[in-house]
C-alpha positions, 0 to 999 in steps of 0.5 A: 636850693641849698638854703631850703635844705638847710631850713628843712634840716633845722626844722627836722632837728627842732621837731626831734628835740620837741618830740624828745621833750614831749614824750616820756616813758615811765617803767612799770611800778614807777611814778613820775612827778611832773612840774611845770615851771617848778610847780607840781602839775601831774603824776605820770603812770607807767607807760608812754606819756606826753608832756608839754615840751620845755614847760613841763619837766619830770622832776622825780621818778618814785619807786612804788615797789616794797623796799627793804632797808637794813640799818646798822647796829645802834647802841641801846641802853636797857633798863638795867643799864646795859648797853646792847647793839640792835640792828633792824630791817624795815620793809616799807612801800611808797603809797603816795608819790607826791607826799613822799616827794614834797612832804619830806626831803629824804624819807629813808633817812627819816625812817632810819632816825625814827627807828633808832629813837623809837627803838631806844625808847622801847628797849629802855623800858626793858631789862636785858632778859626781856629785851632778849625774849620779847622780840615780837613785842618790840617788832609790833610796837616799833611797826605801829610807831613807824607806820603812824609817823610815816603815814603822812609821808605817803609811806606804809611800813609793812614789817619791822624785824630785829636782826640781832641784839648783841650784849657786851662780851662780859654779859655774854660770858655770864649768860653762857655760864648761867645757861650752862648752870641751868642746863646742868641743873636740869640734867641733874634733876632729870637724872635724879627723877630717872633714878627715883623712878628706877628705884621705885620700879625696882622696889615695886618689882622686888615687893611683888617678887617677895609677895609671890615668893612668900605665897609660893613658899606658903603654898609649898609648905601647906602642900608639904605639910598635907603630904606629910600628914597623909604619909604619917596617917597612912604609915601609922595606919599601916603600922597599926594594922601590922601590929594588930595582925602580929598581935592577933596571930600571936594570940591565935597561935598560943605561943609557949616557952619553947617557941619564945626561946627558939625565936630568941636563939634565932635572933642571936646570930643576926646580932653578930653579923657585920664587919664592924662587930669586933666584940660580941657580948653574950646576953645573960639571958641566953643560959635561961633560954637554953635551959627553958628550951631543953627542959621543954623538949625533955618534958614532952619526950614521948608524952602527947601534948596536953593542949589541943594545939594552936588556935587557928583563925577562920580566914587562914583557910581550912586546916589539913587533916591530922593524918595528912603529912604528919610524918613530914612535919614531924621530921622538919620540926626535929631538923629545925630544932636541931639546927637552932640548938647547934647555932645557939651552942656555936654562938654561946661557946666564945662567951662560955670560954670568957667566963670559964664555963665548959664549952659542952655543958649546954650542948650536951644537955640539949643533945641528950634531950629526946627528940621524939616529940609528937607535935600537933598537926600543922595546918595546910596554910603557913603558920602565923609569923612569930613575934621576934620582938617579944622578950623570952618568957620565964620558964614555966610561964604560959 
């Protein structure tokens, strides 16, 4: 009984060992290389697999996923004899597990060495500036070379990237200085262009402003000149009409020597008006004016006027009949003449004292003149204004 149990136990153990050798579980994205007595027999796929125990053996378990391998920096000499350090990253995938197992002993190491040699070959034909600015070209060239070389190994290189290109420290300093100088140059150029544009715009603005100012001044001068011309024309027309009116009034009134002398004597007090008149010089013509006025008044005393009286314009209105208001006009005329003579005597008295004449010489003669003159009838309308600017006429002059 015990012997049977022992045999049964041995059989169970042997069965377990056989089953453990015959059953193989391959993970997903893996491939198992099975060898029988050292020779390749088959490739196990992912999942549960049965092999011949003790005859077959899973030699290699190949990873079929895309793998990333980063290689350490490698010194590379460029065309301009500068040593730069370049480190790369390669993305590859095993497409043929059998070739990857039996065509090459260590495909990762092979890829690394191939990358180094290819990279030195590519970078050796470029200078430092091209190597720094042509990463895409280097990546594409390196990937093409690696993919062609690793194709027979059952490996496909999907992508190659250069992680960094490090030039020597002295070259870095020179590059920084160059970059700084280039940036300074660009800054100066941009500043100069900005200043130029600003000056151009400022000049254009000043030009437009000057043009508009000149146009405005021209228009203002034209308008001012036109206004001045119109003002002068109107002023000249007014002065001409005033002169014509005064001239016509003087000729229509037929002024005689007495009227001119009377107007001359009326203007004398106005000459002495004002606080600034300290010295008053008596004109030499005042004596002749007073003599003419006195002789005129003396010659017509009690004698009716020989003339028909002053001429009257039609537009002055109808004259007042001679019977109406003759006494009032006569009395007013006597009063005005007396006042004018008194003012003239008062004005002439200081001048006579200065030249040694008697103070009452002219006034006595003027007072002795008769005042019973019969003037011609005055019109109902105001008499025409006498010309104050006319010089006194000589005695006896019409």
